[in-house]
Backbone as numpy.savetxt, mean C-alpha at the origin, in Angstrom:
# Nx Ny Nz CAx CAy CAz Cx Cy Cz
25.79 -2.60 6.03 25.06 -1.64 6.18 26.08 -0.07 6.02
25.73 0.78 5.02 26.47 2.01 5.04 26.36 2.75 6.36
27.53 3.44 6.64 27.67 4.11 7.93 26.53 5.11 7.98
25.81 5.30 9.00 24.66 6.18 9.30 23.17 5.73 8.49
23.41 4.24 8.15 22.06 4.00 7.46 21.17 3.53 8.57
21.59 3.11 9.75 20.63 2.81 10.91 20.02 4.23 11.34
20.49 5.34 11.26 20.01 6.75 11.64 19.04 7.02 10.78
19.30 6.79 9.47 18.44 7.34 8.50 17.19 6.54 8.59
17.15 5.08 8.87 15.88 4.32 8.94 15.29 4.90 10.32
15.91 5.20 11.26 15.46 5.64 12.60 14.80 6.94 12.40
15.34 7.82 11.66 14.64 9.27 11.54 13.57 9.04 10.71
13.38 8.08 9.49 12.26 7.97 8.87 11.13 7.17 9.36
11.50 6.34 10.37 10.62 5.68 11.06 9.81 6.64 11.86
10.39 7.50 12.57 9.98 8.28 13.83 9.06 9.28 13.03
9.77 9.92 11.91 8.80 10.94 11.04 7.43 10.38 10.60
7.77 9.13 10.17 6.54 8.33 9.59 5.28 8.17 10.85
5.70 7.71 11.95 4.96 7.65 13.24 4.22 9.11 13.34
5.13 9.88 13.37 4.54 11.36 13.89 3.49 11.84 12.66
3.78 11.58 11.64 2.99 12.10 10.23 1.58 11.34 10.50
1.59 10.09 10.93 0.47 9.27 10.92 -0.39 9.63 12.13
0.20 10.17 13.03 -0.46 10.68 14.35 -0.88 12.12 14.37
-0.11 12.74 13.81 -0.53 14.43 13.96 -0.50 14.93 12.30
0.12 14.33 11.60 0.13 14.95 9.99 1.27 15.59 9.93
1.32 15.93 8.58 2.83 16.61 8.13 2.92 17.92 8.87
1.88 18.66 8.92 2.02 20.17 9.48 2.64 19.88 10.89
1.94 19.13 11.75 2.40 18.93 13.20 3.55 18.25 13.52
4.35 17.64 12.49 5.54 17.11 12.64 6.67 18.08 12.47
7.53 18.03 13.33 8.80 19.01 13.15 10.06 18.24 13.64
11.30 19.00 13.00 12.47 17.94 13.26 12.95 18.19 14.67
12.57 19.12 15.53 12.89 19.20 17.04 12.12 18.12 17.87
10.89 17.90 17.49 10.32 17.01 18.43 10.80 15.48 17.87
11.15 15.10 16.78 11.74 14.01 16.22 12.87 13.64 16.63
13.83 14.82 16.86 15.14 14.75 17.13 15.34 14.40 18.70
14.49 15.02 19.48 14.37 14.74 20.92 13.87 13.46 21.26
13.16 12.96 20.37 12.38 11.73 20.75 13.59 10.57 20.50
14.34 10.72 19.52 15.14 9.67 19.12 16.72 9.89 19.56
16.85 10.94 20.20 18.16 11.26 20.64 19.21 11.57 19.73
19.08 12.31 18.68 19.77 12.86 17.67 19.61 14.53 17.60
20.47 15.24 16.92 20.47 16.40 16.99 19.61 16.76 15.74
19.19 18.12 15.49 18.48 18.56 14.36 19.30 18.56 13.13
20.56 18.89 13.30 21.66 18.61 12.45 21.97 17.14 11.74
21.75 16.11 12.60 21.77 14.85 12.11 20.63 14.66 11.05
19.54 15.06 11.28 18.23 14.99 10.39 18.63 15.66 9.10
19.18 16.82 9.31 19.31 17.51 8.28 20.33 16.99 7.13
21.41 16.44 7.95 22.53 15.70 7.19 21.92 14.59 6.14
21.09 13.79 6.80 20.51 12.81 5.89 19.33 13.02 5.08
18.68 14.04 5.47 17.44 14.13 4.64 17.44 15.86 3.85
18.08 16.71 4.62 18.00 18.08 4.25 16.72 18.80 4.51
15.76 18.39 4.09 14.51 19.15 4.48 13.32 18.28 4.72
12.34 18.72 5.26 11.05 17.96 5.90 10.25 17.44 4.50
10.47 18.21 3.61 9.69 17.89 2.23 10.62 16.49 1.66
11.62 16.46 1.99 12.48 15.31 1.46 12.18 14.23 2.32
11.89 14.25 3.47 11.61 12.95 4.39 10.12 12.36 4.03
9.32 13.46 3.60 7.90 12.91 3.15 7.91 12.33 1.77
8.81 12.71 1.06 9.32 12.02 -0.44 9.85 10.44 -0.12
10.76 10.66 0.85 11.32 9.23 1.24 10.25 8.03 1.63
9.31 8.72 2.38 8.16 8.06 3.07 7.22 7.44 1.96
6.89 8.40 0.91 6.03 7.98 -0.15 7.03 7.01 -0.88
8.06 7.01 -1.09 9.04 6.21 -2.09 9.08 4.82 -1.57
9.47 4.82 -0.24 9.67 3.37 0.67 8.43 2.57 0.54
7.22 3.49 0.96 5.97 2.85 0.99 5.62 2.22 -0.38
5.71 2.88 -1.39 5.30 2.44 -2.82 6.32 1.29 -3.29
7.72 1.22 -3.01 8.39 0.31 -3.28 7.96 -1.14 -2.65
7.51 -1.01 -1.23 6.97 -2.06 -0.73 5.96 -2.68 -1.31
5.00 -1.80 -1.73 3.71 -2.28 -2.12 3.87 -2.93 -3.68
4.59 -2.14 -4.32 5.12 -2.67 -5.82 5.64 -4.23 -5.73
6.67 -4.30 -4.81 7.31 -5.64 -4.80 6.29 -6.53 -4.31
5.28 -6.30 -3.60 4.15 -7.33 -3.17 3.21 -7.71 -4.44
3.00 -6.53 -5.02 1.98 -6.72 -6.27 2.70 -7.55 -7.16
4.03 -7.24 -7.35 4.63 -8.24 -8.52 4.35 -9.69 -8.15
4.67 -9.87 -6.82 4.67 -11.33 -6.60 3.13 -11.78 -6.68
2.18 -10.82 -6.36 0.78 -11.56 -6.19 0.57 -11.81 -7.94
1.03 -10.98 -8.74 0.95 -10.98 -10.11 1.63 -12.21 -10.70
2.63 -12.77 -10.14 3.41 -13.59 -10.74 2.98 -14.98 -10.23
2.30 -14.96 -8.97 1.95 -16.42 -8.34 0.39 -16.73 -8.84
-0.48 -15.64 -9.26 -1.80 -15.94 -9.54 -2.22 -15.79 -11.20
-2.56 -16.53 -11.91 -2.87 -16.41 -13.27 -4.27 -15.75 -13.85
-5.02 -15.73 -13.05 -6.32 -15.12 -13.57 -6.47 -13.87 -13.05
-7.14 -13.05 -13.93 -7.35 -11.67 -13.50 -8.30 -11.39 -12.24
-9.20 -12.32 -12.28 -10.25 -12.04 -11.19 -9.77 -12.59 -9.76
-8.85 -13.49 -9.86 -8.12 -13.77 -8.58 -6.92 -12.78 -8.09
-6.25 -12.39 -9.33 -5.34 -11.37 -8.97 -5.86 -9.94 -8.36
-7.02 -9.45 -9.03 -7.75 -8.52 -8.46 -8.24 -8.60 -6.94
-8.90 -9.75 -7.07 -9.17 -10.02 -5.38 -8.11 -9.98 -4.45
-7.10 -10.47 -4.57 -5.82 -10.45 -4.07 -5.25 -9.05 -3.73
-5.46 -8.17 -4.80 -5.32 -6.72 -4.97 -5.97 -5.87 -3.80
-7.25 -6.20 -3.88 -8.34 -5.59 -3.04 -8.06 -5.95 -1.62
-8.02 -7.31 -1.32 -7.39 -7.96 0.11 -6.45 -7.09 0.62
-5.39 -6.88 -0.26 -4.13 -6.20 0.16 -4.49 -4.79 0.64
-5.47 -3.92 -0.20 -5.57 -2.52 0.13 -6.21 -2.35 1.59
-6.79 -3.40 2.07 -7.42 -3.31 3.49 -6.26 -4.08 4.47
-5.82 -5.05 4.19 -4.67 -5.71 4.94 -3.63 -4.91 5.33
-3.43 -3.95 4.53 -2.25 -2.77 4.80 -2.58 -1.70 6.02
-3.96 -1.75 6.37 -4.43 -0.89 7.39 -3.95 -1.57 8.74
-3.56 -3.02 8.70 -3.10 -3.66 9.89 -1.73 -3.94 9.62
-1.49 -4.77 8.63 0.20 -5.08 8.54 1.18 -4.11 8.44
0.83 -2.83 7.75 1.82 -1.65 7.99 0.98 -0.60 8.17
0.23 -0.48 9.43 -0.73 0.40 9.63 -0.09 1.83 9.51
0.98 2.16 10.24 1.68 3.42 10.66 1.97 4.05 9.32
2.69 3.23 8.71 2.98 3.66 7.22 1.84 4.14 6.13
1.00 3.34 6.35 -0.15 3.32 5.52 -0.99 4.56 5.77
-1.23 4.83 7.03 -2.01 5.90 7.57 -0.97 7.45 7.13
0.16 7.08 7.36 1.03 8.40 6.94 0.86 8.73 5.68
1.07 7.67 4.69 0.92 7.67 3.34 -0.30 8.23 2.90
-1.56 7.72 3.31 -2.98 8.17 2.81 -3.28 9.40 3.28
-2.73 9.95 4.53 -3.37 11.05 4.98 -2.66 12.14 4.05
-1.36 11.96 3.70 -0.55 12.95 3.13 -0.12 12.76 1.71
-1.00 12.06 0.90 -0.84 11.73 -0.28 -0.60 12.86 -1.50
-1.44 13.83 -1.15 -1.57 14.93 -2.14 -0.76 15.95 -1.52
-0.14 15.94 -0.46 0.68 16.83 0.16 2.07 17.14 -0.89
2.42 18.35 -1.34 3.44 18.46 -2.40 3.48 17.59 -3.42
2.33 17.34 -4.01 1.95 16.33 -4.96 2.92 16.74 -6.45
2.91 18.22 -6.51 3.39 18.43 -7.82 5.05 18.99 -7.66
5.45 18.77 -6.53 6.80 19.20 -6.37 7.79 18.24 -6.64
9.06 18.91 -7.33 10.04 17.84 -7.81 10.50 16.88 -7.14
10.63 16.98 -5.69 10.99 16.07 -4.76 10.01 14.94 -4.79
8.83 15.08 -5.05 7.90 13.97 -5.13 7.68 13.21 -6.47
8.91 13.43 -7.50 8.51 13.15 -8.73 8.71 11.45 -8.64
9.74 10.88 -7.89 9.90 9.42 -7.91 8.58 8.62 -7.19
8.05 9.41 -6.14 6.75 8.72 -5.65 5.72 8.74 -6.36
5.43 9.72 -7.24 4.56 9.74 -8.30 4.76 8.74 -9.16
6.15 8.62 -9.83 6.24 7.56 -10.94 5.91 6.24 -10.31
6.20 5.93 -9.10 5.96 4.55 -8.40 4.37 4.33 -8.42
3.59 5.30 -7.90 2.29 5.36 -7.80 1.61 5.18 -9.23
2.17 5.75 -10.07 1.60 5.49 -11.62 1.81 4.24 -11.95
3.03 3.64 -11.80 3.38 2.42 -12.20 2.55 1.49 -11.58
2.22 1.47 -10.03 1.40 0.51 -9.63 -0.10 0.62 -10.03
-0.55 1.95 -10.47 -1.79 2.27 -10.83 -1.89 1.25 -12.19
-0.91 1.63 -13.12 -0.94 1.08 -14.49 -1.00 -0.42 -14.22
-0.54 -1.18 -13.33 -0.44 -2.59 -13.12 -1.74 -2.86 -12.85
-2.39 -2.23 -11.78 -3.83 -2.64 -11.75 -4.94 -2.37 -12.88
-4.63 -1.37 -13.42 -5.55 -1.06 -14.65 -5.52 -2.28 -15.70
-4.01 -2.47 -15.85 -3.82 -3.87 -16.77 -4.79 -5.17 -16.24
-4.69 -5.24 -14.69 -5.24 -6.48 -14.48 -6.78 -6.51 -14.84
-7.61 -5.20 -14.49 -8.97 -5.09 -15.06 -9.04 -5.18 -16.27
-8.42 -4.56 -17.31 -8.23 -4.71 -18.72 -8.33 -6.13 -19.18
-7.48 -7.02 -18.48 -7.22 -8.23 -18.80 -8.55 -9.20 -18.58
-9.35 -8.71 -17.36 -10.55 -9.25 -17.24 -11.35 -9.04 -18.01
-11.36 -7.62 -18.50 -12.52 -7.31 -19.70 -12.20 -7.97 -20.84
-11.05 -7.90 -21.22 -10.80 -8.76 -22.85 -10.90 -10.24 -22.71
-10.72 -10.82 -21.50 -11.15 -12.09 -21.73 -12.63 -12.60 -21.19
-13.43 -11.32 -21.22 -14.74 -11.42 -20.97 -15.22 -12.06 -19.60
-13.94 -12.14 -18.71 -14.46 -12.80 -17.30 -15.21 -11.40 -16.54
-14.59 -10.11 -17.01 -15.25 -8.92 -16.42 -16.25 -8.23 -17.46
-17.38 -7.63 -16.95 -18.24 -6.95 -17.75 -17.23 -5.75 -18.51
-17.67 -5.36 -19.57 -16.95 -4.03 -20.35 -17.09 -2.80 -19.55
-16.03 -2.40 -18.78 -15.87 -1.15 -18.03 -14.43 -0.47 -18.61
-14.59 0.73 -18.00 -13.31 1.57 -18.13 -12.35 1.14 -17.32
-11.36 0.43 -17.45 -10.43 0.06 -16.60 -9.81 1.18 -15.67
-9.52 2.40 -16.45 -8.80 3.29 -15.76 -9.91 4.04 -14.66
-11.04 4.14 -15.07 -11.91 4.81 -14.07 -12.05 3.80 -13.06
-12.38 2.60 -13.29 -12.52 1.53 -12.04 -11.36 1.53 -11.10
-10.22 1.50 -11.66 -9.03 1.43 -10.86 -9.04 2.57 -10.04
-9.20 3.86 -10.57 -9.28 4.97 -9.74 -10.42 4.99 -8.63
-11.48 4.49 -8.95 -12.52 4.18 -7.98 -12.30 3.40 -6.82
-11.34 2.40 -7.16 -10.97 1.34 -6.16 -9.95 2.08 -5.31
-8.91 2.61 -5.87 -7.86 3.43 -5.18 -8.50 4.57 -4.29
-9.60 5.20 -4.66 -10.25 6.21 -3.94 -10.97 5.57 -2.67
-11.46 4.40 -2.89 -12.14 3.80 -1.79 -11.17 3.39 -0.49
-9.91 2.70 -1.16 -8.99 2.44 -0.12 -8.32 3.57 0.33
-8.18 4.59 -0.41 -7.32 5.94 0.11 -7.98 6.27 1.61
-9.42 6.05 1.78 -9.78 6.91 2.96 -10.23 5.88 4.18
-9.79 4.55 3.85 -10.03 3.46 4.95 -9.37 4.11 6.19
-8.23 4.74 6.42 -7.53 4.99 7.58 -8.38 6.06 8.25
-9.38 6.75 7.75 -10.23 7.57 8.52 -11.27 6.89 9.14
-11.64 5.68 9.06 -12.74 5.26 9.81 -12.39 3.57 10.12
-11.46 3.03 9.53 -11.10 1.76 10.01 -9.90 1.65 11.12
-10.24 1.03 12.20 -9.08 0.76 13.06 -9.22 -0.71 13.46
-7.81 -1.17 13.74 -7.62 -2.61 14.11 -8.56 -3.02 15.20
-8.83 -2.36 16.13 -9.61 -2.58 17.31 -11.03 -2.43 17.11
-11.57 -1.93 16.06 -13.02 -1.77 15.80 -13.71 -2.92 15.86
-15.08 -2.81 15.49 -15.98 -3.93 15.80 -15.89 -4.96 14.52
-15.38 -4.43 13.37 -15.13 -5.04 12.14 -13.66 -5.58 12.03
-13.31 -6.82 11.81 -11.88 -7.19 11.69 -11.53 -6.92 10.44
-10.11 -6.88 9.98 -9.61 -6.48 8.71 -9.98 -7.57 7.68
-10.14 -8.86 8.08 -10.78 -9.78 7.02 -12.17 -9.65 6.74
-13.00 -9.15 7.61 -14.29 -8.79 7.29 -14.45 -7.57 6.42
-13.70 -6.59 6.49 -13.72 -5.31 5.59 -13.09 -5.92 4.18
-12.11 -6.55 4.29 -11.47 -7.08 2.96 -12.58 -8.07 2.35
-13.41 -8.94 2.92 -14.23 -9.71 2.30 -15.26 -8.89 1.59
-15.72 -7.73 2.41 -16.62 -6.79 1.89 -16.28 -6.23 0.87
-14.98 -5.60 0.58 -14.75 -4.95 -0.61 -14.44 -5.72 -1.50
-13.96 -6.99 -1.59 -13.80 -7.81 -2.59 -15.35 -8.18 -3.17
-16.19 -8.45 -2.41 -17.59 -8.66 -2.52 -18.25 -7.71 -3.32
-17.98 -6.41 -3.05 -18.65 -5.17 -3.52 -18.05 -4.99 -4.84
-16.73 -4.96 -5.08 -16.04 -4.66 -6.52 -16.29 -5.86 -7.45
-15.67 -6.92 -7.08 -15.88 -8.05 -7.97 -17.26 -8.49 -8.33
-18.08 -8.18 -7.14 -19.65 -8.48 -7.53 -20.13 -7.83 -8.54
-19.74 -6.82 -8.88 -20.31 -5.69 -9.77 -19.34 -5.93 -11.30
-18.15 -6.62 -11.14 -17.26 -6.85 -12.36 -17.56 -8.05 -13.06
-17.71 -9.19 -12.13 -17.67 -10.54 -12.68 -18.72 -10.75 -13.70
-18.58 -11.46 -14.87 -19.88 -11.93 -15.66 -20.56 -13.16 -14.94
-19.52 -14.04 -14.34 -20.02 -15.21 -13.88 -19.69 -15.07 -12.32
-20.40 -15.03 -11.41 -20.24 -14.92 -9.98 -20.02 -16.28 -9.26
-19.98 -17.33 -9.80 -20.08 -18.55 -9.26 -18.75 -18.41 -8.26
-17.65 -18.09 -8.48 -16.44 -18.09 -7.74 -16.37 -17.02 -6.71
-17.21 -16.01 -6.71 -17.17 -14.64 -5.76 -16.91 -15.07 -4.32
-17.49 -16.28 -3.84 -17.43 -16.50 -2.46 -15.81 -16.90 -2.29
-15.29 -17.63 -2.76 -13.87 -17.90 -2.47 -13.01 -16.73 -2.77
-13.50 -16.05 -3.93 -12.45 -14.78 -4.06 -12.75 -13.93 -2.95
-13.72 -13.69 -2.26 -13.86 -12.88 -1.23 -13.48 -13.12 0.16
-13.49 -14.64 0.23 -13.08 -15.09 1.55 -11.82 -15.02 2.13
-11.66 -14.35 3.31 -10.29 -14.34 3.93 -9.55 -15.43 3.78
-10.04 -16.74 3.72 -9.38 -18.08 3.71 -9.11 -18.56 2.31
-9.67 -17.87 1.08 -9.69 -18.13 -0.23 -8.20 -18.04 -0.64
-8.07 -18.40 -1.95 -6.89 -18.45 -2.78 -6.22 -17.12 -2.71
-7.09 -16.15 -3.08 -6.57 -14.80 -3.58 -6.15 -14.00 -2.15
-6.65 -14.21 -0.96 -6.30 -13.64 0.18 -5.23 -14.35 0.92
-5.10 -15.77 0.81 -3.93 -16.38 1.22 -2.70 -16.02 0.41
-2.92 -15.80 -0.78 -1.74 -15.63 -1.85 -1.20 -14.14 -1.46
-2.13 -13.36 -1.22 -1.90 -11.92 -0.83 -0.95 -11.93 0.36
-1.55 -12.61 1.46 -0.60 -12.53 2.72 0.57 -13.29 2.54
0.71 -14.16 1.75 2.21 -14.93 1.40 3.04 -13.94 0.73
2.54 -13.14 -0.14 2.99 -12.38 -1.06 3.57 -11.09 -0.12
2.83 -10.52 1.01 3.56 -9.40 1.84 4.57 -9.98 2.59
4.64 -11.56 3.02 5.40 -12.11 3.88 6.68 -11.95 3.28
6.69 -12.52 1.89 7.84 -13.03 1.29 8.54 -11.65 0.52
7.61 -10.88 0.21 8.40 -9.56 -0.12 9.04 -8.81 0.70
8.85 -8.93 1.96 9.57 -8.32 3.12 10.76 -9.30 3.79
10.86 -10.19 3.33 11.81 -11.27 3.75 12.98 -11.14 3.19
14.38 -11.49 3.68 15.61 -11.45 3.17 15.30 -12.56 2.13
16.22 -12.58 0.92 16.02 -13.21 -0.12 16.29 -14.69 0.28
17.20 -15.08 0.78 17.49 -16.57 1.03 16.31 -17.20 1.83
15.74 -16.48 2.86 14.82 -16.89 3.88 13.31 -17.18 2.70
13.13 -16.07 1.79 12.01 -16.26 0.99 12.15 -17.56 0.15
13.20 -17.80 -0.40 13.49 -18.75 -1.32 13.45 -20.07 -0.68
13.92 -20.22 0.85 13.80 -21.33 1.46 12.54 -21.73 1.82
11.38 -20.62 2.04 10.13 -21.12 2.35 9.45 -21.56 1.13
């Protein structure tokens, strides 16, 4: 690990936690520096500006999600199963990577057009394009009704984007129940033949299991992932 890399990660983690709790405007160098026992100069050394920390948060978040998406698409062959896994993942992140998910979602539009956010925008667009491709593949194969894949992808992202405002892991509905409801809602409206909908929506079905395995394996060291 390069010298100082541990401090970089520690600072980014602390900022992510603060942004999730109080938002970008309520987060400052002084509070974070005092909490983790570094000087403000150390933060400036690693990130230069607060804007750049937010950019790093977006980039690291989308890199994780993209790696998981690619595993899902590699391991599942049918567009309906792929899309179900993606939808389950949208909700699962509210528990599996909650702090970063809340921080990302509550500030996704912050500084959206600034040059520092260019890589994050590119990663989000790449992810969205992959999801559009899955929907379009379902339409082309007549598994899905003829819909506008671009519009439907944006509607799905928009729905998932606000989950942080109303879902909590300690709430009356579990993440599995919410994931099942989302898949049932979306694929119930897309599928030409709904006979497989129950398995696609189930938290114990092929799509949900494959999603959880992809999240696990994408975050594991290469050797251990291959061994599993």
